[in-house]
C-alpha positions in Angstrom: -0.2 0.4 0.2 2.6 2.5 1.2 4.5 2.1 -2.5 1.5 2.5 -4.8 2.4 6.5 -4.9 5.7 6.0 -5.9 4.9 3.2 -8.5 2.1 5.2 -10.1 4.5 8.2 -10.7 7.2 6.1 -11.9 4.5 4.4 -14.3 3.2 7.8 -14.9 7.2 8.7 -16.6 6.8 5.4 -18.5 10.1 4.2 -16.1 10.5 0.5 -14.7 9.0 -0.2 -11.7 11.2 -2.8 -9.6 10.2 -4.1 -6.6 12.7 -5.6 -3.8 13.3 -8.8 -2.2 16.0 -8.1 0.7 17.2 -11.5 1.7 17.8 -12.5 4.9 17.6 -15.3 6.7 15.7 -16.4 10.2 13.0 -18.5 11.4 10.4 -16.2 10.1 12.1 -16.2 6.7 11.1 -19.6 5.2 10.8 -19.9 1.1 7.1 -19.3 1.8 7.7 -16.3 3.0 9.5 -15.0 -0.1 6.9 -16.4 -2.3 4.3 -14.9 -0.3 6.1 -11.0 -0.6 7.1 -11.5 -4.1 3.3 -11.9 -4.5 2.4 -9.1 -2.8 5.1 -7.2 -5.1 3.6 -8.5 -8.3 0.1 -7.7 -7.0 1.1 -3.8 -6.8 2.1 -3.9 -10.4 6.2 -3.7 -10.4 7.6 -4.7 -13.8 10.3 -7.1 -12.2 11.9 -8.1 -9.2 15.2 -7.6 -7.8 16.6 -10.2 -4.9 19.2 -8.3 -3.1 21.5 -10.2 -0.6 23.6 -7.3 0.8 24.7 -9.1 3.4 26.1 -11.8 1.4 24.3 -14.9 3.2 22.5 -16.3 0.2 23.7 -19.6 -0.5 23.7 -21.0 -3.9 21.0 -23.9 -3.0 18.8 -21.1 -0.8 19.3 -19.2 -4.5 18.3 -22.0 -6.5 15.4 -22.6 -4.8 14.2 -19.5 -4.3 14.9 -18.5 -8.0 13.5 -22.0 -9.2 10.3 -21.7 -7.3 9.5 -17.9 -8.3 10.2 -18.9 -11.9 7.7 -21.5 -11.3 5.1 -19.7 -10.3 5.4 -16.4 -11.8 6.2 -15.1 -15.1 8.1 -12.3 -14.0 12.0 -10.8 -14.6 14.3 -11.5 -11.7 17.6 -9.7 -11.1 20.0 -11.1 -8.3 22.4 -9.3 -6.6 24.8 -10.9 -4.5 28.0 -10.1 -2.2 30.6 -12.1 -1.3 32.0 -12.8 2.4 34.3 -15.1 2.0 
């Protein structure tokens, strides 16, 4: 709901509106949590979704599962931005 004004402004200028998932881990952040957030972003009308791993904790397997499940369920362009902390 808070994003609607920003999305409308972006669209009024013919620009690309990208929603973002800021990846983290916790007992509350399950695969289903990320899928639910993806659906909520898509319902707002975003053009694409970025998965941002700002702390470098997204493992290859978790990335595979998350991207695979999003692509299986939704026709959306995805961008993945990762950092390495090794």
